C-alpha positions in Angstrom: -41.2 19.4 6.0 -39.9 16.5 3.9 -36.2 16.7 2.9 -35.5 15.5 -0.6 -32.4 13.4 -1.0 -29.9 14.7 -3.6 -29.0 11.1 -4.5 -31.2 9.5 -7.1 -33.0 6.4 -5.8 -31.6 3.0 -7.0 -33.1 1.7 -10.2 -32.6 -2.0 -9.9 -34.8 -4.3 -7.9 -32.0 -5.4 -5.7 -31.0 -1.8 -5.0 -34.6 -0.8 -4.2 -34.9 -3.8 -1.9 -31.7 -2.9 0.0 -32.7 0.7 0.3 -36.1 -0.2 1.7 -34.7 -2.8 4.1 -32.1 -0.5 5.6 -33.6 3.0 5.8 -31.0 5.8 5.6 -28.4 3.7 3.8 -27.3 5.4 0.6 -27.5 3.0 -2.3 -26.5 3.8 -5.8 -26.7 1.8 -9.0 -26.6 4.3 -11.9 -24.3 3.0 -14.7 -21.8 5.8 -14.3 -21.5 5.1 -10.5 -21.0 1.4 -11.1 -18.3 2.2 -13.7 -16.5 4.5 -11.3 -16.4 1.8 -8.7 -15.1 -0.9 -11.1 -11.4 0.0 -11.3 -8.5 0.8 -9.1 -4.8 1.4 -10.1 -4.1 -2.2 -10.9 -3.2 -2.6 -14.6 -6.3 -2.3 -16.8 -8.7 -4.5 -14.8 -12.4 -3.8 -14.6 -15.2 -5.6 -12.6 -18.6 -3.9 -12.3 -20.4 -4.3 -9.0 -24.2 -4.6 -9.0 -24.7 -1.9 -6.3 -22.7 0.7 -4.5 -23.5 1.2 -0.8 -22.2 4.2 1.2 -22.9 3.5 5.0 -22.2 6.4 7.4 -22.0 4.4 10.6 -21.0 1.1 12.1 -24.6 0.2 12.6 -25.3 0.6 8.9 -22.3 -1.5 8.0 -23.6 -4.2 10.4 -27.1 -4.2 9.0 -25.7 -4.3 5.4 -23.4 -7.2 6.0 -26.1 -9.2 7.8 -28.5 -8.5 4.9 -26.0 -9.5 2.3 -24.9 -12.6 4.2 -28.4 -13.9 4.6 -28.9 -13.6 0.8 -25.4 -14.8 -0.1 -24.6 -11.5 -1.9 -20.8 -10.7 -2.1 -19.6 -7.5 -0.4 -16.3 -5.9 -1.3 -15.1 -2.9 0.8 -13.4 -0.1 -1.2 -11.7 3.1 -0.2 -10.0 5.5 -2.6 -9.2 3.0 -5.4 -5.5 3.5 -5.2 -4.7 -0.2 -4.7 -2.2 -2.1 -6.9 -3.4 -5.7 -6.5 -7.1 -5.5 -7.3 -8.0 -6.0 -3.7 -11.0 -3.6 -3.8 -12.5 -4.9 -7.1 -15.9 -6.6 -7.0 -14.7 -9.6 -9.0 -17.9 -11.5 -8.2 -20.2 -8.5 -8.6 -22.5 -7.9 -5.7 -22.1 -4.8 -3.4 -19.2 -2.4 -3.4 -19.1 -1.0 0.1 -17.6 2.4 -0.1 -16.1 3.9 3.1 -16.3 7.4 1.7 -18.8 8.5 4.4 -17.0 6.8 7.2 -14.5 9.7 7.3 -14.3 11.1 10.8 -11.2 11.5 13.0 -13.0 10.5 16.1 -10.4 11.6 18.7 -6.8 12.7 18.9 -5.7 11.6 22.4 -2.8 13.9 23.2 -2.4 12.5 26.7 -1.9 8.9 25.5 -0.5 9.6 22.0 -3.4 7.8 20.2 -5.7 8.5 17.3 -9.2 7.0 16.9 -10.2 7.2 13.2 -12.7 5.9 10.7 -11.5 4.1 7.6 -12.5 6.7 5.0 -10.1 9.4 6.3 -7.3 10.5 3.8 -3.9 9.5 5.2 -2.2 12.8 4.5 -5.1 14.8 6.2 -4.7 12.5 9.2 -1.0 13.1 9.4 -1.3 16.8 9.1 -4.0 16.9 11.9 -1.8 15.1 14.4 1.3 17.0 13.4 -0.5 20.2 14.2 -0.5 18.9 17.8 3.2 17.8 17.7 2.4 14.2 17.0 3.5 11.8 14.3 2.0 9.0 12.2 4.8 7.8 10.0 3.2 5.4 7.5 3.1 7.4 4.2 2.5 5.5 0.9 3.2 7.3 -2.3 -0.6 7.9 -2.7 -0.9 9.4 0.8 -2.7 12.4 -0.6 -5.6 10.3 -1.9 -5.4 6.9 -0.2 -7.5 6.2 3.0 -6.4 4.7 6.3 -8.9 1.9 5.7 -7.2 0.9 2.5 -3.8 1.1 4.3 -5.2 -1.2 7.1 -6.6 -3.7 4.5 -3.3 -4.0 2.7 -0.8 -3.4 5.6 0.7 -0.5 3.6 4.2 0.7 4.1 6.0 3.5 2.3 9.4 5.2 2.5 9.5 5.6 6.3 8.8 2.0 7.1 12.5 1.4 7.3 12.7 3.3 10.6 9.1 3.4 11.8 7.5 0.2 10.5 4.4 -0.5 8.4 0.7 0.0 9.2 0.5 -3.1 11.5 3.1 -1.6 13.8 0.8 1.4 14.5 -2.5 -0.4 15.3 -3.6 -1.0 18.8 -7.3 -1.9 18.4 -9.9 -2.2 15.7 -13.6 -2.2 15.5 -14.6 -4.8 13.0 -17.9 -5.9 11.5 -17.9 -9.6 10.7 -19.7 -11.2 7.8 -22.9 -11.9 9.7 -23.1 -8.3 11.0 -21.6 -9.0 14.4 -19.4 -6.1 15.7 -16.2 -6.9 17.6 -13.2 -5.2 19.2 -10.0 -6.9 18.3 -7.6 -5.5 20.9 -7.2 -2.8 23.5 -6.2 0.8 23.6 -2.9 -0.1 25.4 0.7 -0.3 24.2 1.0 -3.8 25.6 -1.5 -6.6 25.3 -1.0 -10.4 25.6 -4.6 -11.2 26.2 -5.8 -14.0 23.9 -5.2 -14.4 20.2 -3.9 -11.4 18.3 -6.9 -10.8 16.0 -5.8 -7.2 15.5 -2.8 -8.3 13.5 -4.8 -10.9 11.7 -7.2 -8.3 10.4 -4.5 -5.9 9.2 -3.6 -7.0 5.7 -6.6 -9.3 5.3 -8.0 -7.1 2.5 -11.6 -7.1 3.8 -11.8 -10.9 3.4 -12.4 -11.5 7.2 -14.3 -8.5 8.3 -14.9 -4.8 7.6 -12.9 -2.3 9.7 -15.1 0.6 10.8 -12.8 2.2 13.4 -9.1 2.0 14.3 -7.1 3.1 17.3 -3.6 4.0 16.2 -0.6 4.8 18.3 1.3 8.1 17.7 4.8 9.3 18.4 6.3 12.7 19.1 6.9 14.4 15.7 10.6 14.6 14.7 10.1 17.8 12.8 13.6 18.3 11.4 14.9 16.2 8.4 17.3 16.4 5.5 17.6 14.5 2.2 20.5 13.1 0.2 20.1 12.1 -3.4 23.1 9.9 -4.1 24.1 8.9 -7.6 25.8 5.6 -8.6 27.3 4.5 -11.9 26.5 0.9 -11.1 23.0 0.0 -9.7 24.6 -3.1 -8.0 26.8 -0.7 -6.0 23.7 1.2 -4.9 22.1 -2.0 -3.7 25.2 -3.1 -1.9 25.4 0.2 -0.1 22.0 -0.3 1.5 23.2 -3.1 3.8 26.4 -1.2 4.4 24.6 1.9 5.7 23.0 -0.2 8.5 26.1 -2.2 9.2 27.9 1.1 9.9 25.3 2.0 12.6 23.2 4.4 10.6 19.5 4.6 11.0 17.9 6.6 8.1 14.2 7.5 8.3 13.9 6.7 4.6 16.1 4.9 2.1 14.8 4.6 -1.4 16.3 3.1 -4.6 15.6 4.4 -8.1 17.0 3.3 -11.4 17.9 6.1 -13.8 14.9 5.4 -16.0 12.6 5.8 -13.0 13.7 9.3 -12.1 13.8 10.3 -15.8 10.2 9.2 -16.3 9.2 11.1 -13.1 10.9 14.3 -14.4 9.1 14.0 -17.8 5.8 13.3 -16.1 6.0 16.2 -13.7 7.8 18.6 -16.1 10.5 19.1 -13.5 13.8 18.9 -15.4 15.9 20.9 -12.9 17.6 17.9 -11.3 21.1 17.5 -12.7 21.8 14.0 -14.0 25.3 13.1 -15.1 25.7 10.8 -18.1 27.3 8.0 -16.1 24.6 7.9 -13.4 22.7 4.6 -13.5 20.8 4.6 -10.2 20.2 6.7 -7.1 19.6 6.2 -3.4 17.3 8.8 -1.8 18.3 8.9 1.9 16.4 10.8 4.6 17.5 11.4 8.2 15.4 13.0 10.9 15.6 14.3 14.4 14.0 16.5 17.1 16.7 19.2 16.8 18.2 20.7 13.6 21.7 20.0 15.0 20.9 16.3 15.1 21.0 16.1 11.3 24.6 16.9 10.3 26.3 14.2 12.3 24.0 11.7 10.7 24.8 13.0 7.2 28.5 12.9 7.9 28.4 9.3 9.0 26.4 8.4 5.9 28.9 10.1 3.7 31.7 8.0 5.2 29.8 4.8 4.4 28.9 5.9 0.9 32.5 6.5 -0.1 33.1 2.7 0.3 30.6 1.9 -2.4 31.7 4.2 -5.2 29.0 6.7 -4.8 29.1 9.9 -6.7 28.7 13.4 -5.3 25.4 13.6 -3.4 22.9 16.3 -3.7 21.8 17.6 -0.3 18.4 19.1 0.4 17.7 20.7 3.8 15.2 23.4 2.8 11.5 22.7 2.2 11.6 23.5 -1.5 14.5 21.1 -2.2 13.1 18.3 -0.1 9.6 18.7 -1.7 11.2 18.5 -5.2 13.0 15.3 -4.5 10.1 13.6 -2.7 7.6 14.7 -5.4 9.8 13.0 -8.0 10.0 9.8 -6.0 6.3 9.7 -5.3 5.4 10.3 -8.9 7.4 7.4 -10.3 4.5 4.9 -10.3 2.2 7.3 -12.1 5.0 8.2 -14.5 5.6 4.6 -15.5 1.8 4.0 -15.9 1.6 7.0 -18.2 4.6 5.8 -20.2 3.5 2.2 -21.0 1.1 -0.6 -20.1 2.8 -2.4 -17.3 2.6 -4.9 -14.5 4.0 -4.0 -11.1 5.4 -6.7 -8.8 6.0 -5.9 -5.2 9.0 -8.0 -4.3 10.7 -7.9 -0.9 13.9 -9.7 0.4 16.3 -9.3 3.3 18.0 -6.1 2.3 21.4 -7.7 2.1 20.1 -9.7 -0.9 19.0 -6.7 -2.9 22.0 -7.0 -5.4 21.1 -10.6 -6.1 17.4 -9.7 -6.6 18.1 -6.9 -9.0 20.5 -9.1 -11.0 17.8 -11.8 -11.2 15.1 -9.4 -12.4 17.4 -8.1 -15.2 18.4 -11.6 -16.2 14.8 -12.7 -16.3 14.0 -9.7 -18.5 16.8 -10.6 -20.8 15.5 -14.2 -21.1 11.9 -13.3 -21.7 12.4 -10.2 -23.7 10.9 -7.5 -21.5 12.2 -4.2 -20.1 11.8 -3.4 -16.4 12.1 -0.3 -14.3 12.9 -0.9 -10.6 12.6 1.4 -7.7 11.3 1.1 -4.1 12.0 1.0 -0.4 15.5 -0.3 -0.5 16.0 0.1 3.3 13.6 -2.7 4.0 14.4 -4.8 0.9 11.2 -3.8 -0.9 11.8 -3.5 -4.7 8.9 -2.5 -7.0 9.4 -4.2 -10.4 7.6 -2.4 -13.2 7.5 -4.7 -16.3 6.8 -2.7 -19.4 4.7 -4.0 -22.2 6.4 -1.9 -24.8 6.5 -3.9 -28.1 5.6 -7.2 -26.6 2.7 -9.0 -28.4 -0.6 -9.7 -26.6 0.2 -13.4 -26.7 3.5 -13.0 -24.9 2.1 -10.4 -22.4 -0.8 -12.7 -21.4 0.6 -16.2 -21.8 4.4 -16.1 -21.4 4.8 -13.2 -19.0 3.2 -15.1 -16.0 6.1 -17.6 -16.4 8.6 -14.8 -16.1 6.8 -13.4 -13.0 6.8 -16.9 -11.5 10.5 -17.2 -12.1 11.1 -13.9 -10.4 9.0 -14.8 -7.4 10.8 -18.2 -7.1 14.1 -16.3 -6.9 12.6 -13.9 -4.3 11.5 -16.8 -2.1 14.8 -18.6 -2.5 16.5 -15.5 -1.1 14.3 -15.6 2.0 11.8 -13.0 0.7 8.1 -13.0 -0.2 5.9 -12.0 -3.1 4.3 -8.8 -1.7 5.8 -6.3 0.7 3.0 -3.8 0.9 0.6 -4.0 -2.1 -1.2 -7.1 -0.9 -2.2 -10.2 -2.9 -5.7 -9.3 -3.9 -6.8 -10.6 -7.3 -3.6 -10.5 -9.4 -1.1 -12.2 -7.1 -3.1 -15.1 -5.8 -1.9 -17.5 -8.6 1.6 -17.3 -7.1 0.7 -18.0 -3.5 1.9 -21.6 -3.8 5.4 -20.3 -4.3 5.5 -18.9 -0.8 3.2 -21.3 1.1 3.0 -25.1 1.3 -0.3 -26.9 0.8 -0.6 -27.3 4.6 -0.1 -23.5 5.1 -2.6 -22.6 2.5 -5.1 -25.0 4.0 -4.7 -23.3 7.4 -5.4 -19.9 5.8 -8.5 -21.3 4.1 -9.8 -22.6 7.5 -9.2 -19.1 9.0 -11.3 -17.6 6.1 -14.0 -20.2 6.7 -14.1 -19.4 10.5 -14.7 -15.7 9.9 -16.8 -15.9 6.8 -18.4 -19.3 6.4 -20.4 -18.5 3.3 -17.7 -16.4 1.7 -19.6 -13.2 1.1 -16.7 -10.9 2.1 -14.4 -10.0 -0.9 -14.6 -13.5 -2.4 -11.9 -14.9 -4.7 -9.1 -12.8 -3.2 -5.8 -13.8 -1.7 -6.3 -17.6 -1.7 -5.9 -19.5 -5.0 
């Protein structure tokens, strides 16, 4: 009996040729499919691919890349389209390689505290699966309910708990990667220690699909610290909130999350979610959201008491404490919805600045001063514990000319200040398409030339996610 596919066959000549040459590979090129694969969460950018391919195995990815490489056809890997730098956009057309069907959790290794996973798995589903076995994967971006681990690997994602547990790269032991010509390699070993040869695992993490396509990852896990508590701490002066961040660590505290939110950020989140239950006094200008965790419930209160002693030195207001699930969920939901709320409020550009955390007050002051000079309003929030401040520049009433021609000068000025403070121009969102014009601020010509040679070594004909990262 012949089984009829539910997916319409490709219409274009290129799509028909690819489908014929790699039997079993799902290929789509209907206009509505191409449109759906032309945008992510980066501003209002749109780039249409010529085809969408949905491989279901490493062997299909290998065959696809070899086929495209031979014909010099660009291939851009894409996950859940939650990126904020345009990294998954097919800016040169070609093939959008969707990891949607590479979505298996291959193995949860409870003996060795490891997880083997394909790139299309949703991060929150992965976290919940290992937590059910008493294990912990800590990296949790705001989009964890929709983003995939493949996208997190491509961008070296972070999130609130990076301050204690690190970013994606700190959890990766080994990767299965398909190179531009279809060759399949392993980059590391399923061991906690490895000083054997060059560290190509770490090179791949954060490379945004420009060096190879990750088809499987071995991640380390930790025992799950199942108890936690949250403090929402108000400040009348945002600079005091920023100064308190370094003080918290200087006093020997180790929070599992430490987030900064300007008043406007939390107000927009409340409007967006419809949750107006949170009390905000008229003199509150910023908040710190501080989480502590532990393996026993009695581990929490001593941590909270030490934090309270530190916060008193920085003119903090009366904190709101959440120890029950409903209260914690409310606070985290507001924090995670800030990005969506800002996007719903205004056209905006989001910059992903990061500095040594002791320089947060200077960074915030520089951002507000730049806004005053160039006439834009900004809303700042982010992972203060690791110095990562998201700067949302609102279009508001700015003219198109100012938005498109003058604003890049302002962004360059902000990035120059960031680098002068010992920071860099992206902490977790990647460079992708929108940040590459600013790479010269962070890297010298010699350093950029070295990165180009690395790209050439892995992808000599530049078919993998071309025109990304490097200016």
